[in-house]
C-alpha positions in Angstrom: 32.9 -20.0 6.1 35.1 -18.7 3.3 33.6 -15.9 1.3 33.1 -16.6 -2.4 32.2 -13.1 -3.4 34.4 -10.0 -3.8 33.0 -6.5 -3.2 33.4 -3.2 -5.0 31.8 0.2 -4.7 29.2 1.2 -7.3 27.9 4.8 -7.9 24.1 4.8 -7.7 23.9 7.7 -10.2 26.1 6.7 -13.1 27.1 3.1 -12.3 30.8 3.7 -12.2 32.7 1.1 -10.1 35.6 1.8 -7.7 37.7 -0.6 -5.7 37.4 1.5 -2.6 34.9 3.9 -1.1 35.2 7.6 -2.1 33.2 10.5 -0.9 32.8 11.8 -4.5 32.3 9.7 -7.6 35.3 10.2 -9.9 33.1 9.9 -13.1 30.0 11.9 -12.5 31.1 14.1 -9.6 28.1 13.2 -7.3 28.7 13.0 -3.5 27.9 10.1 -1.2 26.6 7.9 -4.0 29.1 5.0 -3.8 27.7 1.9 -2.0 29.2 -1.5 -1.5 28.1 -4.2 -3.9 29.0 -7.8 -4.4 30.9 -8.9 -7.5 29.7 -12.2 -9.1 32.6 -14.7 -9.6 31.2 -18.2 -9.2 27.7 -19.2 -8.0 27.6 -19.9 -4.3 25.9 -23.0 -2.8 22.6 -21.1 -2.6 22.5 -20.2 -6.3 24.2 -23.3 -7.9 21.0 -25.4 -7.8 18.6 -22.7 -9.0 16.6 -23.3 -12.2 13.8 -21.5 -13.9 14.6 -18.1 -12.3 15.6 -15.2 -14.6 19.3 -14.3 -14.2 20.4 -17.6 -12.7 19.4 -20.4 -15.0 21.3 -21.0 -18.3 19.8 -18.8 -21.0 18.0 -20.3 -24.0 15.6 -19.0 -26.6 12.1 -20.2 -26.9 8.8 -19.2 -28.5 6.4 -17.4 -26.1 3.4 -19.6 -27.2 5.5 -22.7 -26.4 5.8 -21.8 -22.7 3.3 -23.6 -20.6 1.3 -21.1 -18.6 0.6 -22.8 -15.3 -2.2 -21.5 -13.0 -1.4 -19.7 -9.8 -1.5 -21.9 -6.8 -2.9 -19.7 -4.0 -3.0 -20.4 -0.3 -5.7 -18.7 1.9 -4.3 -16.9 4.9 -7.6 -17.2 6.8 -7.8 -13.4 7.0 -10.2 -12.3 4.2 -9.1 -8.6 4.1 -5.5 -9.7 3.7 -6.4 -12.2 1.0 -8.3 -9.4 -0.8 -5.2 -7.2 -0.8 -3.0 -10.1 -2.0 -5.4 -10.8 -4.9 -7.2 -13.8 -3.5 -4.7 -15.5 -1.3 -0.9 -16.0 -1.0 0.7 -17.3 -4.1 3.2 -20.1 -3.6 6.7 -19.0 -4.2 5.8 -15.3 -4.0 7.7 -12.7 -2.0 5.6 -10.0 -0.2 7.1 -6.8 1.2 5.0 -5.1 3.9 5.9 -1.7 5.3 4.5 0.8 7.7 5.2 3.1 10.7 6.6 1.6 13.9 3.9 0.0 16.1 1.2 0.1 13.4 0.6 -3.6 13.5 2.9 -5.3 10.9 4.2 -8.0 13.2 0.8 -8.5 14.8 -0.9 -9.1 11.4 1.7 -11.5 10.2 1.7 -13.5 13.4 -2.1 -13.7 13.2 -1.8 -14.8 9.5 0.7 -17.6 10.4 -1.5 -18.8 13.2 -4.5 -18.9 10.9 -2.5 -20.7 8.1 -1.3 -23.3 10.6 -4.9 -24.0 11.7 -6.6 -24.3 8.3 -3.8 -26.4 6.7 -1.2 -28.9 7.6 1.7 -26.5 7.1 4.1 -25.4 9.8 5.0 -21.8 9.0 8.4 -20.3 10.1 8.7 -17.0 11.8 12.2 -15.5 11.6 12.8 -12.6 14.0 15.9 -10.4 13.9 14.5 -7.6 16.2 12.8 -9.4 19.1 13.7 -12.2 21.4 11.7 -15.5 21.4 10.2 -14.4 24.7 8.8 -11.2 23.2 7.2 -13.0 20.3 5.7 -15.6 22.7 4.3 -12.8 24.9 2.7 -11.2 21.9 1.1 -14.5 20.8 -0.3 -15.1 24.3 -1.6 -11.5 24.5 -3.4 -12.0 21.2 -4.8 -15.4 22.2 -3.3 -17.2 19.2 -2.9 -20.9 18.7 0.8 -21.1 17.8 1.7 -24.7 18.6 2.5 -25.4 14.9 4.5 -22.2 14.3 8.3 -22.6 14.3 10.4 -19.7 15.6 13.9 -18.8 14.6 16.0 -16.0 16.0 18.7 -15.2 13.4 20.0 -12.3 11.4 22.5 -13.9 9.0 20.8 -14.8 5.7 23.1 -17.8 5.0 22.2 -19.5 8.3 18.5 -18.7 7.8 18.6 -20.4 4.4 20.5 -23.4 5.6 17.9 -24.0 8.4 15.0 -23.2 6.1 16.3 -25.7 3.5 16.0 -28.4 6.1 12.6 -27.5 7.4 11.1 -26.4 4.0 8.1 -24.5 5.3 5.5 -23.3 2.8 5.3 -19.9 4.4 8.0 -17.8 6.1 8.1 -14.4 7.7 11.4 -12.3 7.9 11.0 -9.6 10.6 12.6 -7.5 9.4 14.8 -7.2 6.3 16.7 -4.3 7.7 18.2 -6.6 10.4 19.3 -9.3 8.0 22.9 -9.4 6.6 25.0 -11.5 4.4 28.6 -12.5 5.4 29.7 -11.8 1.8 29.6 -8.0 2.6 31.5 -6.0 5.2 28.9 -3.2 5.6 26.5 -3.1 8.6 23.0 -4.6 8.6 20.5 -2.1 7.2 22.8 -0.6 4.6 21.8 -0.4 1.0 24.2 -3.2 -0.1 23.1 -5.6 2.7 19.4 -5.1 2.1 19.8 -5.7 -1.6 22.0 -8.8 -1.4 20.1 -10.4 1.5 16.7 -9.8 -0.3 18.1 -11.2 -3.5 19.1 -14.5 -1.8 15.7 -14.7 -0.1 13.9 -14.1 -3.4 15.9 -16.7 -5.2 15.3 -19.2 -2.5 11.5 -18.5 -2.6 11.4 -19.1 -6.4 13.5 -22.2 -6.3 11.7 -24.0 -3.5 8.2 -22.6 -4.0 8.2 -21.0 -0.5 6.0 -17.9 0.1 8.0 -15.3 2.1 6.7 -12.1 3.9 9.4 -9.5 4.3 8.8 -6.8 7.0 10.3 -3.4 5.9 11.0 -0.3 7.9 9.9 3.1 6.6 11.7 6.5 6.6 10.4 9.6 8.3 8.9 10.6 4.9 6.9 7.4 4.9 8.8 5.5 2.1 10.3 2.1 2.5 13.8 2.3 3.9 16.6 0.9 1.8 17.2 0.8 -2.0 14.4 1.3 -4.4 15.4 -1.9 -6.2 14.0 -3.8 -3.2 10.5 -3.0 -4.3 11.3 -4.2 -7.8 12.7 -7.5 -6.6 9.6 -8.6 -4.7 6.2 -9.7 -6.2 4.0 -7.6 -3.9 4.4 -4.4 -1.9 1.9 -3.6 0.8 1.8 -0.4 2.9 0.1 0.0 6.2 -1.8 3.3 6.4 -3.7 4.9 9.2 -3.6 7.6 11.9 -1.8 6.7 15.1 -4.6 8.2 17.0 -7.2 6.1 15.3 -7.9 2.4 15.8 -8.4 1.9 12.0 -5.6 0.4 9.9 -5.6 0.3 6.1 -3.4 -2.0 4.0 -2.9 -0.9 0.4 -1.3 -2.9 -2.4 1.2 -0.6 -4.1 2.5 -3.4 -6.4 1.0 -6.8 -7.0 2.1 -9.2 -9.8 -0.8 -11.5 -8.9 -3.7 -9.1 -8.3 -5.1 -5.6 -8.5 -2.9 -2.7 -7.6 -4.3 -0.1 -5.1 -6.5 -2.8 -3.5 -7.4 -1.9 0.0 -7.9 -4.0 3.2 -9.5 -2.4 6.3 -8.8 -3.5 9.9 -9.4 -2.3 13.4 -6.8 -2.5 16.1 -8.2 -4.1 19.2 -6.8 -5.7 22.4 -6.9 -9.0 20.6 -5.0 -7.8 17.5 -6.2 -6.7 14.1 -9.9 -7.4 13.4 -11.3 -7.3 9.9 -13.9 -4.7 8.9 -16.2 -6.3 6.3 -18.2 -3.1 5.7 -15.7 -0.3 5.6 -18.1 2.2 4.0 -19.9 2.4 7.3 -16.9 3.5 9.4 -15.8 6.4 7.1 -19.2 8.2 7.3 -19.9 10.3 10.4 -23.7 9.7 10.3 -24.6 13.2 11.5 -27.9 13.5 13.4 -28.6 16.6 11.4 -27.3 18.0 8.2 -24.0 20.0 8.6 -22.3 22.5 6.2 -19.0 21.5 4.6 -19.6 17.7 4.6 -20.1 15.7 1.4 -20.2 11.9 0.9 -18.3 10.6 -2.1 -17.9 7.1 -3.5 -14.3 6.2 -4.1 -13.1 3.1 -5.8 -10.0 1.4 -4.3 -8.8 -1.6 -6.3 -11.9 -3.7 -6.9 -13.9 -2.2 -4.0 -16.2 0.8 -4.0 -15.9 2.7 -0.8 -18.1 5.5 0.7 -16.0 8.2 2.4 -16.9 11.6 3.9 -15.0 14.7 2.7 -15.1 17.6 5.0 -14.2 21.2 4.2 -13.7 24.3 6.4 -13.4 27.7 4.7 -12.4 30.5 7.0 -11.2 34.1 6.8 -7.4 34.3 6.5 -5.4 36.6 8.8 -2.1 35.9 7.2 -0.5 37.4 4.0 -0.8 34.0 2.3 -4.0 32.0 2.6 -3.5 28.4 3.9 -4.2 25.3 1.9 -4.3 22.2 4.2 -5.4 18.8 2.9 -5.5 15.5 4.9 -6.1 12.4 2.9 -6.0 14.2 -0.5 -3.2 15.6 -2.7 -2.5 19.2 -1.5 -1.3 20.2 -5.0 -4.5 19.0 -6.5 -6.5 21.1 -4.0 -4.8 24.2 -5.1 -5.6 23.4 -8.8 -9.2 22.7 -8.0 -9.6 26.0 -6.1 -8.2 27.8 -9.2 -10.7 26.0 -11.4 -13.5 27.0 -9.0 -12.5 30.6 -9.3 -12.0 30.6 -13.1 -15.0 28.5 -14.2 -17.3 28.8 -11.2 -16.8 32.4 -10.2 -16.1 31.6 -6.6 -12.8 33.2 -5.3 -11.0 31.7 -2.3 -7.6 33.5 -2.6 -8.1 35.4 0.6 -9.6 32.5 2.6 -8.0 29.5 4.4 -9.2 26.2 3.1 -8.9 23.0 5.1 -9.9 19.6 3.7 -10.1 16.3 5.6 -11.1 12.8 4.7 -12.8 11.2 7.7 -11.3 8.0 9.2 -7.7 8.5 8.1 -8.2 7.0 4.7 -6.2 8.4 1.8 -8.0 9.0 -1.5 -5.6 8.8 -4.5 -8.0 8.9 -7.3 -9.4 12.0 -9.2 -13.0 11.0 -8.6 -13.0 13.1 -5.4 -12.6 16.4 -7.3 -16.3 17.2 -7.5 -16.9 16.3 -3.9 -14.1 18.5 -2.7 -15.4 21.6 -4.5 -18.9 21.0 -3.4 -17.7 20.6 0.2 -15.7 23.9 -0.1 -18.8 25.7 -1.5 -21.0 24.2 1.2 -18.7 25.5 4.0 -18.2 28.9 2.3 -21.9 29.5 1.9 -22.8 27.7 5.2 -25.3 25.7 3.3 -26.0 22.1 4.2 -26.0 19.1 1.9 -28.7 16.4 1.8 -27.7 13.5 4.0 -28.9 11.1 1.3 -26.7 12.6 -1.5 -23.5 11.1 -2.9 -21.1 12.8 -5.3 -18.2 11.7 -7.5 -16.5 13.0 -10.6 -13.2 14.3 -12.0 -12.8 18.0 -12.9 -10.6 19.2 -15.7 -8.8 22.5 -16.1 -11.4 23.7 -18.6 -14.2 23.2 -16.1 -15.5 20.0 -17.6 -16.6 17.1 -15.4 -15.1 13.9 -16.7 -16.5 10.3 -16.1 -14.5 8.1 -13.7 -14.1 4.3 -13.9 -16.6 1.8 -12.3 -19.4 4.3 -12.1 -22.1 1.7 -11.9 -20.4 -0.1 -9.0 -20.1 3.2 -7.1 -23.8 3.8 -7.5 -24.8 0.3 -6.4 -22.7 0.7 -3.3 -24.4 4.0 -2.5 -27.9 2.5 -3.0 -26.9 -0.4 -0.7 -26.3 2.1 2.1 -29.5 3.9 1.6 -28.5 7.0 -0.5 -31.3 8.4 -2.7 -29.6 11.1 -4.7 -26.4 11.4 -6.7 -24.5 14.1 -8.6 -22.3 12.4 -11.1 -20.6 13.0 -14.5 -22.9 12.7 -17.5 -20.7 10.0 -18.9 -21.3 7.8 -15.8 -25.1 7.7 -16.1 -26.0 4.1 -16.5 -28.3 3.5 -19.5 -30.6 1.1 -17.5 -30.7 3.4 -14.5 -30.3 2.5 -10.8 -33.2 1.5 -8.6 -34.5 4.0 -6.1 -31.9 6.7 -6.9 -32.4 10.2 -8.3 -29.4 10.9 -10.6 -28.3 14.4 -11.5 -26.0 14.3 -14.5 -23.5 17.2 -14.9 -21.0 17.9 -17.7 -19.6 21.3 -16.5 -18.7 22.7 -13.2 -21.3 25.4 -13.5 -24.0 22.7 -13.9 -22.9 21.1 -10.6 -22.9 24.5 -8.8 -26.4 25.2 -10.1 -27.7 21.9 -8.9 -26.2 22.7 -5.5 
């Protein structure tokens, strides 16, 4: 096949273009920033027929109120937790990028989703694998006990051949496992390079928009936990999902980092078993230790992930430091925010921890990104420091400012209702989150300053 694109090398810092690769950009002086890119000349056969997709169709002006707003056509995957993270189901023509550590369950989940889609609809999904042989995929399906008689399998890594075959089959759902193994013949660089990932993903996205095909892209992650490849990859797709979870735990969390068709930061909870990933419909129960007796340093907080309130346990251990610099270790929470909260505790609460090691852990491997955990963290630290237990029927949430004020957090009423549903009787919450109508069978302690919370403790 004759190439219909020429290539050049573009600096990722300043955008300068060079006809050959250089170690240092001649314009901005940065090193190792030139990557191979394709130069548009004439549309190739995959782009010539596109219409309605920004950047490809012929441009024309129109009034915004004259554009017909069509409703989103969603397809249920048959996995409720995955549908929740996607925003209610898989949108036709959308592209979903899912990343996570090796072996965490990305391929397993997508194979289960395709099997479920093929059973609840008349669609025949397509699974494209560039990393495994057909025998390996078949063995996984048998091990999981899936009905895969209607799933079509393709072993291919060149994106042009994938699109040619897909254009004939026209599946409604397709999985690319993984985008790092796919390459386009229009570029000379190796699969997995920045240019190959960008150009291959661009062709797949355009194909999805043109033909109304929903595509799942599996992405590798770096050792820092970020998706490998160019950052523009996350901008090109409609939804970005991340697998979270401790490798030593059976729990798996899927978080929506970006979603054009649903709530951002939505969370789906699964458990890895011998038969694949199983949904956990009541995740609040698994993130609480249910101690037989009250223990010091343990506080239950109500987080809010996407559209779901979630009960999680925050544990703290405060111990005498034997090193020149006291340690600050935080698992599941932002370490920088922990240092700030300890400074607020000293300045506005009169409790010093500068000569003490402080360890914070969120039970179950869940990561709490919101500021509503601030009050729970400080009360857990104080409980461990004083070796004083907290009531097992008490929940806490609230944001703490640098001036020692306790600010209200979003969805306060939903958090309280979730706590009541699980049998909690007491709550220490910001004064601004107290519901005017009250909550049935719950004793609410409103606080507006950190010193008020410390007194109630």
